Each structure stands twice: as C-alpha cells, then as structure tokens.
N, C-alpha and C positions, 0 to 999 in steps of 0.2 A: 295755456297760451295759444293764440291763433297762429297756426303755422303757415297760413297763406301769406306769401310774400306779396306785398302791394307796392306798386311802383312808387307811390307817394312816400312810403317809408324808406324804400331802397334809395331814392334820390337824396334823402336827408341823412343817410349813414355818414358819419364823419370820417370818410376815407376818400382819398383821391380817386376820381372816376372820370371816364370820358363817356359822353352821351352821344349816340348817333340816332337820329329820328328822321322819319319821312316827312313830318310836318312840325310846326312849332308845337311845343308841349303845353297843353292847358288841361289840368286835371280837375279844375273846378267845373262841376256839372252844369252850372248856369251858363258858362261861356264856352263850353266844349261844342264844337260843331262837326268835325269830321273824324273819320277813322285815322288812327295813327299807329305806327309800329316804332317801338323804342327799344334800342339795345343799350345796356349799361355795361361798360367795360371797366372792371375794377382794377385799379393800378396797384401793383405790389409795392409796398413801402420798402424802399431800399436806401441804404446810406448813400448820401450824395445825390439823391434824386430831386433835391429841392432846387437844383439849378443855380447855385450860388456863383462863386468865382469861376473864371475860366470860360465863361460863356456857355457852359454845358447845359443842355436841357435836361440832363439826368437820363436815366434809363427808364423808358416807359415799358415796363414789363407787366403784361396783363396776367392776373392770376385767376380771374373769374369773369364769366360773361353771362348776362341774363337778358332775355328778350321778352318784351310784353306787347300785346296787341290791345288797343283801346278801340271800342266801337261805341259810337253815339254816347248815350248816358249810361250804358251798361258798365259794369266793373271791368277793370283791366284784367287780362288773362295772361298768366305767364306761359309763354310758348316755348321757352328754351332756357336751359341753365347748364353750365359746365364749368368744371375746374380742371378738365383734362388738358394738359399742355399741348398734346398732339393735335387736339381739336382747335384750341385757342390760336395756335401758330398759323392756322389757315385763314384767320380773319385779318383783313387789312386794318391797321391802326390809323385813325384820322389824325395825322400830325398837324393838320390845319385847324384843329379845334380851337375855339375862341370862347370868351365868356358869353354865356347864352342865358337869356332871361326866360324862366318858365313860370307857370302859375300852378301853385300847389292846390290840393283839394280844398283847402280852407279859403282859397282865393288870394292868399298871400304870394307876393312875388318871391322868387328864389333864383339865385345865380349858380349855374353849373358850368363846367367846361364841356363843350360839345360842338356838334355841327348838325345842321339840317341837310341831309344828303340822301335823297330818294334812291339814287343809283347805288350808293354804298349799302343802304338798307336792303335793296333787292339782291345784292351780291351775298349779304349775310343770310337772307331767307333761302337762297339757293344752297348755301352751305349746310343749313340745318334740315333741309327737306328729307 
C-alpha cells in the first residue's frame, strides 16, 4: 500500500475536519493555477459534538493536524503532521469555518468545513518552522 498521504485522499476521509488554506483549493491539475498551503485539522469525535439541543456547537477538540504545500501541477507535499496535544494546542482553531467548495483531483466538486485565511496559514507556518 502506498503510504504517501495525499491531500485528495485526506480530504475525503469520513471524519469531521476543519480546513485552513491560503487560497481556494483546486486539486484538479487542469484548473490549478497557484501555489497553496492547506492545513487539515482533524476533529476528535466526542459524544455530544453534533451540536444538537441546547444551542451547543459541541467541543471542537483537534486530535491531528496535517499540512500540505501544493505547487503548480506538481504533487502536493506533506509539510507537517502531528498528533501531539501540546503542539496542537498552539494552533488557533478557525471557529468561523463555513461550508467550503473545493475541487478534487478528479475534477469533482466536494464540500468541506473550512476557511480561506492567508494570515492564519502564515501563523501556522511560523508554528511549524
């Protein structure tokens, strides 16, 4: 099995996640134009985090973070990965995440929860240097 994590596959893992990117995410080689940095914050599944009654948004506890750099039509490169809670707690969580349309490698549209925020991406990059 190919152990190389690809952003395309990571985005489709059936688990809650928050996406933070410096630009809109287009993984389809035909329509990709610029460099992008994408961080995937995996949300720990906890009881009551669905945000049902009581107006609760649930507890967004991040249990894994991965970062990818995409350049031109080259493959994405994983630049960061951690499951260390001490490292994760230094990352600001984007509570303003909204439904975000992305384009997968296949060209198919896909919806994730996330935010395009270049400043937040820069703060993440400073944390992992």
